[in-house]
C-alpha positions in Angstrom: 124.0 129.3 114.9 120.5 128.5 112.7 120.3 125.5 111.0 117.4 124.4 108.6 116.6 120.6 108.2 115.0 120.4 104.4 112.7 117.3 104.4 109.0 116.1 104.6 109.8 112.4 105.2 108.0 110.9 108.2 111.4 108.5 109.0 113.4 112.1 109.6 111.1 113.1 112.7 113.5 111.5 115.0 116.2 113.0 113.2 115.0 116.5 113.7 114.3 115.8 117.5 117.7 114.6 117.9 119.2 117.6 116.1 117.2 119.8 118.1 118.4 118.4 121.5 121.9 117.9 120.0 123.8 120.9 121.2 123.5 125.1 121.2 122.4 125.3 117.9 118.7 126.4 116.8 116.9 124.1 114.5 114.1 125.0 112.3 112.2 121.9 109.9 111.2 122.7 106.4 108.8 120.9 104.9 107.0 122.5 101.7 108.8 123.5 98.4 107.7 127.2 99.0 110.1 127.0 102.4 112.9 126.3 100.8 112.8 129.6 98.6 115.3 132.5 98.7 112.0 134.6 99.5 111.1 132.4 102.4 114.8 132.1 103.8 115.7 135.6 104.1 113.5 136.1 107.2 115.2 133.0 108.9 118.9 133.5 107.7 120.0 130.2 108.3 123.7 129.1 108.8 123.4 125.8 107.5 120.7 123.8 105.4 120.9 120.1 105.3 118.8 118.5 103.3 118.5 114.7 103.8 115.8 114.2 101.3 114.2 116.5 98.7 112.0 115.9 95.5 112.3 119.4 93.7 115.3 121.2 92.4 116.7 123.8 94.9 116.8 127.0 92.9 120.0 128.8 92.3 119.3 131.8 94.3 119.1 129.3 97.8 122.5 127.5 97.5 124.5 130.6 95.8 123.4 132.6 99.2 123.3 130.1 101.9 125.5 126.7 102.4 123.3 124.0 101.5 124.3 120.3 102.3 122.5 117.2 100.5 122.8 114.1 101.3 123.0 111.2 98.6 122.6 107.5 99.8 125.7 106.4 97.0 129.7 106.6 97.3 129.6 109.9 94.5 130.7 110.2 91.5 128.9 106.6 91.4 125.3 107.0 91.3 124.4 110.6 90.5 120.7 110.9 90.0 117.4 109.3 90.9 116.3 106.8 93.1 119.7 105.7 94.5 118.6 103.1 97.1 116.4 101.0 94.8 119.3 101.2 92.0 121.7 100.0 94.3 119.7 97.1 95.5 118.7 95.9 91.7 122.4 96.0 91.0 123.1 93.7 93.7 124.6 96.2 96.1 124.7 95.0 100.0 126.2 98.5 101.1 126.5 101.9 100.1 127.9 105.5 101.3 126.2 108.2 102.2 127.8 111.4 100.7 127.3 114.7 102.2 127.9 117.3 99.3 127.6 120.9 98.6 125.1 121.6 96.5 125.8 123.4 93.2 124.7 123.8 89.8 124.9 120.0 88.6 123.1 117.0 89.8 124.6 115.5 92.6 128.0 116.7 91.3 129.1 118.9 94.6 132.1 118.8 96.3 132.0 116.2 99.2 132.4 117.0 102.9 132.3 113.2 104.3 130.9 110.0 103.7 129.8 107.2 105.6 128.8 103.4 105.2 125.3 102.5 105.3 124.0 98.6 104.9 121.4 98.1 102.7 119.9 95.0 104.2 115.7 94.9 105.5 112.9 97.0 103.6 113.2 100.3 102.1 111.9 102.1 105.1 114.0 100.0 107.7 117.2 101.5 105.4 115.6 104.7 105.4 115.3 104.7 109.2 118.8 103.4 109.5 120.0 106.2 107.2 118.9 108.7 109.2 121.0 108.2 112.4 124.0 107.9 110.0 123.0 111.1 108.5 122.9 112.6 112.5 126.1 111.7 112.8 127.2 113.5 109.4 125.5 116.6 110.6 127.4 116.6 114.0 130.7 115.9 112.5 130.2 118.7 109.7 129.1 121.3 112.1 131.8 120.4 114.9 134.8 120.0 112.4 133.5 122.5 109.5 135.5 120.1 107.2 136.5 121.7 103.7 134.2 120.0 101.0 136.6 118.5 98.3 136.0 117.9 94.5 134.6 114.2 93.6 137.0 111.9 91.9 136.5 108.6 90.1 134.2 107.6 87.0 130.7 108.8 87.0 128.1 106.3 86.8 124.4 108.1 86.4 121.1 106.5 88.1 117.7 107.3 86.2 114.7 107.9 88.2 112.7 104.6 88.5 109.0 104.7 87.5 106.2 103.0 88.8 105.7 100.5 85.9 109.3 99.0 87.2 107.7 97.5 90.2 106.2 94.9 87.8 107.6 91.3 88.6 106.4 90.0 85.3 109.8 90.0 84.2 111.7 88.6 87.0 113.4 85.4 86.6 114.9 84.9 90.0 113.5 84.6 93.3 116.2 86.5 95.1 115.7 89.4 93.0 111.6 89.2 93.4 112.7 89.6 97.0 114.9 92.6 96.3 111.8 94.2 94.2 109.4 94.0 96.8 111.6 95.0 99.9 113.2 97.7 98.0 109.8 99.1 97.5 108.4 98.8 100.7 108.5 102.2 102.6 105.6 104.9 102.8 105.4 107.0 99.5 106.3 104.2 97.4 104.2 102.3 94.8 104.3 98.4 96.1 106.1 95.6 93.8 103.3 93.8 91.9 101.5 91.7 89.2 98.6 92.2 87.4 95.6 90.0 85.6 93.0 91.5 83.5 91.1 92.0 86.6 93.1 92.3 89.2 96.3 94.3 90.8 98.3 91.9 93.4 100.5 94.5 95.3 103.4 92.8 97.8 104.9 93.5 100.7 106.6 91.9 104.0 108.9 89.7 102.1 110.9 87.0 103.4 113.4 84.9 101.3 113.7 81.0 102.8 116.6 79.0 102.4 115.1 76.8 99.5 114.5 80.2 97.8 110.5 80.0 98.4 109.0 83.5 99.2 106.6 84.1 101.4 105.0 87.8 101.2 101.7 89.5 101.9 99.5 90.4 98.9 96.8 93.0 98.5 94.7 92.3 95.9 93.0 95.4 94.4 90.1 95.1 91.7 91.2 96.8 88.1 
């Protein structure tokens, strides 16, 4: 059986290596947008396409001709949409579900193969790394048991993709909210939480929240 893992995120290197050594399936990793096109996939003819992270819309010609499974970091239908991790943390969530869904026409509306629990402690990078282990288990379970995906049930809650300017700490009122903003943006490819003056930008990372609600953090100061 030929399977594709579609992601360009560095925290999925170990996931791909683990899958490549987990059984008899042939694994191919896709990094670029053009590699997840119908024209390119015709030469590969995959049986499954697993997508732990992808920033582009998947063409209908792909999901209509190949079985595509995307992993979304919410308990769907709660949290459809962009920036799921950050939207969960700003809502005060300590735990979530990773939903494995069959890709279809709507955004995060596909039928669900299975869900597994994921804790939300630590930095965004640490959470993404932990999620890779959970996704590995889910992929193996899907390939082994071939579950029938079922329609989503429950109240739909939509998330909106967060913008870089929303990392500004200027209007944040509580220490725990500052801590959460810093940790939820600490990951490769994400802009750090920040404050600005007329002449400088202060970017924060490695935050620690003390028992007395004080915060220790590293700061990078950049001249504007």
